C-alpha positions in Angstrom: 0.0 0.3 0.3 1.4 3.4 -0.9 2.0 6.1 1.5 -0.8 8.1 -0.5 -3.3 5.0 0.5 -2.5 5.0 3.6 -3.2 8.0 4.7 -6.6 8.2 2.7 -7.2 5.0 5.0 -6.2 6.8 8.1 -8.3 10.1 7.1 -11.2 7.7 6.6 -11.0 6.0 10.1 -11.1 9.5 11.8 -13.6 10.3 9.7 -16.0 6.7 10.6 -14.4 7.4 14.9 -16.0 11.1 14.1 -19.5 10.0 13.1 -20.0 6.9 15.6 -19.1 9.6 18.3 -21.4 12.1 17.1 -24.0 9.6 17.5 -23.2 8.8 20.5 -23.1 12.3 22.0 -26.7 12.7 20.5 -28.1 8.8 21.9 -26.6 9.9 25.3 -27.9 13.8 25.2 -31.9 11.9 24.5 -31.3 9.6 27.0 -30.6 12.6 29.3 -33.3 14.9 28.3 -36.1 11.6 28.2 -34.4 11.0 32.1 -34.8 14.8 33.5 -38.1 15.2 31.5 -39.3 12.0 33.9 -38.1 13.4 37.1 -39.6 16.6 36.3 -42.8 15.3 35.7 -42.9 13.4 39.0 -41.8 16.5 41.2 -43.3 18.9 39.5 -45.1 22.3 41.9 -48.3 23.4 39.2 -48.6 27.1 40.2 -52.0 29.4 38.8 -51.6 33.1 37.8 -53.4 35.6 37.0 -52.4 39.0 35.2 -54.3 42.0 34.9 -53.0 44.7 33.1 -55.4 47.7 32.9 -54.9 49.5 29.5 -55.6 53.3 28.3 -59.1 53.7 26.6 -59.5 54.7 22.8 -61.9 58.0 22.9 -62.9 57.6 19.4 -62.6 54.5 16.8 -60.0 55.7 14.6 -57.2 54.0 12.7 -54.5 54.3 14.8 -53.4 52.0 17.1 -52.7 52.8 20.9 -50.8 50.6 21.5 -49.3 46.7 21.3 -49.5 43.3 23.1 -46.2 41.6 23.0 -46.5 37.4 23.7 -43.1 35.3 23.6 -44.4 31.8 24.5 -42.0 29.2 24.6 -44.0 25.8 25.7 -47.5 24.7 26.3 -51.0 25.4 25.3 -51.6 28.9 24.5 -55.0 30.8 23.5 -55.4 34.2 23.1 -59.6 34.9 22.8 -62.0 38.2 23.3 -62.7 39.2 26.5 -65.0 42.2 28.0 -65.3 46.1 27.1 -64.2 47.8 29.9 -61.5 44.5 31.2 -58.0 44.7 31.2 -55.8 42.4 29.3 -55.8 38.8 31.3 -53.3 36.4 31.5 -54.1 33.0 33.0 -51.8 30.3 33.5 -51.5 27.0 35.1 -47.6 25.8 35.1 -44.7 24.4 37.0 -42.9 27.0 38.3 -39.9 24.8 38.9 -38.9 24.9 35.7 -41.0 27.6 34.0 -41.3 31.3 35.0 -44.1 34.1 33.5 -43.1 37.9 33.2 -44.8 40.9 32.3 -43.9 44.1 31.3 -45.4 47.6 30.7 -43.9 50.6 29.0 -47.0 53.7 28.7 -44.5 55.6 26.5 -43.8 53.9 23.2 -44.0 55.9 19.3 -47.1 54.7 19.2 -48.6 54.1 22.3 -48.5 51.8 25.1 -46.6 48.3 24.9 -47.7 45.2 26.9 -45.0 42.5 26.9 -45.8 38.6 28.7 -43.2 35.9 28.5 -43.3 32.4 29.2 -39.7 30.5 29.2 -38.1 27.6 30.5 -36.2 27.8 33.6 -33.8 25.2 33.5 -30.9 25.0 31.8 -31.8 21.3 30.4 -34.4 22.4 28.7 -37.4 19.4 27.8 -39.3 21.3 25.6 -42.2 20.2 27.0 -41.6 16.3 26.8 -42.3 15.6 30.6 -46.4 16.2 28.9 -46.0 12.4 27.5 -44.0 10.7 30.5 -47.3 11.6 32.5 -46.2 15.3 33.7 -48.3 18.4 33.3 -48.6 20.2 30.4 -47.9 24.9 30.8 -51.9 26.1 30.0 -52.1 29.8 29.3 -55.1 31.6 28.2 -55.0 35.3 27.4 -57.9 37.4 26.6 -57.9 41.1 25.0 -60.4 43.3 25.5 -62.4 44.4 22.3 -62.8 48.1 22.8 -59.3 49.2 22.4 -57.3 49.3 19.1 -54.2 47.6 19.2 -51.2 45.6 17.5 -51.0 42.1 18.7 -47.2 40.3 17.7 -46.6 36.6 19.2 -43.8 34.3 19.1 -44.7 30.8 19.9 -42.5 27.8 20.6 -44.2 24.0 21.0 -47.1 23.1 21.4 -50.7 24.1 20.5 -51.4 27.7 19.8 -55.3 29.0 19.1 -56.4 32.3 18.1 -60.3 33.3 18.9 -59.9 36.8 17.3 -63.7 37.7 16.7 -64.7 40.9 17.3 -61.5 42.4 18.5 -59.9 45.8 17.6 -56.7 45.1 15.8 -54.7 46.9 13.5 -51.9 44.8 13.1 -51.2 41.0 13.8 -47.9 39.4 13.7 -47.7 35.6 14.5 -44.7 33.5 14.2 -45.1 29.6 15.2 -42.4 26.8 15.5 -43.8 23.2 16.3 -46.7 21.9 16.6 -50.6 23.1 15.6 -51.8 26.0 15.1 -55.5 27.4 14.6 -56.6 30.9 14.2 -60.4 32.1 13.4 -62.2 35.5 12.7 -66.0 34.4 13.3 -67.4 37.5 13.4 -66.1 40.7 11.6 -63.7 42.8 13.4 -64.4 46.2 15.1 -62.3 47.7 12.2 -60.6 45.9 9.0 -57.1 45.3 10.2 -54.0 46.8 8.0 -51.8 43.9 8.1 -51.8 40.1 9.2 -49.0 38.3 8.8 -48.0 34.5 10.1 -45.1 32.3 9.9 -45.4 28.5 11.1 -42.3 26.0 10.7 -43.6 22.5 11.3 -46.8 21.2 12.0 -50.4 21.7 11.3 -51.8 25.1 10.0 -55.5 26.5 10.0 -56.7 29.3 9.4 -60.5 30.1 9.2 -62.7 33.2 7.9 -59.9 35.5 7.5 -62.3 37.4 5.3 -64.3 38.9 8.8 -60.5 40.4 10.1 -60.3 42.3 5.8 -56.8 43.0 6.3 -54.8 45.1 2.7 -52.5 42.5 3.3 -52.3 39.0 4.4 -49.1 37.1 3.8 -48.8 33.7 4.9 -45.2 31.3 4.7 -45.7 27.8 6.1 -42.8 25.3 6.4 -43.8 21.9 6.7 -46.9 19.9 7.4 -50.4 20.9 6.3 -51.9 24.2 5.5 -55.4 25.5 5.8 -56.5 28.9 4.4 -60.1 30.2 4.4 -60.9 33.2 3.1 -64.4 33.2 4.0 -66.5 35.7 5.5 -67.4 39.8 5.1 -64.8 41.6 2.8 -64.9 45.4 2.8 -61.9 46.0 1.0 -59.5 45.3 -1.4 -56.5 43.2 -0.1 -53.2 41.8 -1.4 -53.1 38.4 -0.4 -49.2 36.1 -0.6 -49.5 32.4 0.3 -46.0 30.2 0.3 -45.6 26.7 1.6 -43.2 23.9 1.4 -42.8 20.2 2.0 -46.6 19.8 2.8 -49.9 19.6 1.5 -52.4 22.9 1.6 -56.0 24.1 0.6 -57.3 27.2 0.2 -61.0 28.2 0.5 -62.6 30.8 -1.6 -64.8 33.2 -0.8 -68.5 34.8 -2.3 -68.8 38.3 -3.4 -65.2 39.5 -4.2 -63.1 39.2 -7.7 -60.3 37.5 -7.7 -56.9 38.2 -9.6 -53.9 36.1 -10.0 -55.2 32.7 -10.2 -55.5 31.8 -13.9 -57.6 29.0 -14.4 -59.8 29.5 -11.3 -63.0 31.6 -12.0 -64.0 29.5 -8.6 -65.4 32.7 -6.6 -69.0 33.3 -7.2 -69.5 37.1 -8.4 -73.1 38.7 -9.0 -74.1 39.0 -12.7 -75.1 42.2 -12.4 -73.0 45.0 -12.0 -73.5 46.2 -7.6 -74.0 49.4 -6.4 -71.2 49.0 -4.4 -67.8 47.9 -5.9 -66.6 44.0 -4.9 -63.6 44.0 -3.0 -60.6 42.0 -4.9 -58.1 40.1 -3.8 -55.8 39.4 -5.5 -53.6 36.7 -4.8 -49.9 34.7 -5.1 -49.8 31.7 -4.3 -46.1 29.4 -4.2 -46.1 25.8 -3.3 -42.6 23.4 -3.4 -42.7 20.1 -2.7 -46.4 20.0 -2.4 -49.7 21.3 -3.4 -51.7 23.9 -3.1 -55.3 22.8 -3.7 -57.3 26.3 -4.6 -61.5 25.7 -4.2 -63.9 27.6 -4.5 -67.0 28.7 -1.8 -69.3 25.8 -2.7 -67.2 22.9 -2.1 
């Protein structure tokens, strides 16, 4: 065997040993994470907390936001719902206080108004990402209630788990949500107090279900979904034109079109029902752009 062949063989052996070492480390890490999650599942101290934040009220229904609610939740079962007029923003949480922490901050002097920020995070160095829920432990639960008589922007970053947003009847000026992995559902079961300027949804892994977005009537709708199933329902009461961009990859998708609008940007898709006679009030025009990679986005009409 030549000297060159010997060197190549040595490097090959080193490379194989390196791969085996990395696999062994990953296996040890996985066992350690499962073991830590199992131990914590048996030693939880569940705490229930309620945060209540009074916020300034608007004098008139202008389109100018008076504040922002910013949520940063790492793992759990999350819900954002409509509260009652005159109520504060409330956060009801149940979690293991040995492993998680809930924080809030309020800044009344933001350029666009006030900012209320709520953070829920894992505090242990050895994080299990909610794995204990599969080993007999509890799963954190958080419900955020927003008053419907205050214009506000909603921003959120959500990690692992389940996130549900029931936004019907709220007064939202902007919605910007990012979801990492699990299942996400957003619905607008009744029209908002005023049309929202923009809705942006980003989801990475899992199932994403968006219902009755027409009741929010966003001027701009941006959906970016990377892996898993995606269902987008544009039904509802559209009151103005909209620019809609939907991008998906590595998963199947379904887009449902609404009645009573004009659709642009979808060749060979005359699926939206438009009255034969010209209406007295011009119909809203939805300009739709769809891109799909390693998957298919099916487009269906309102009656299908």
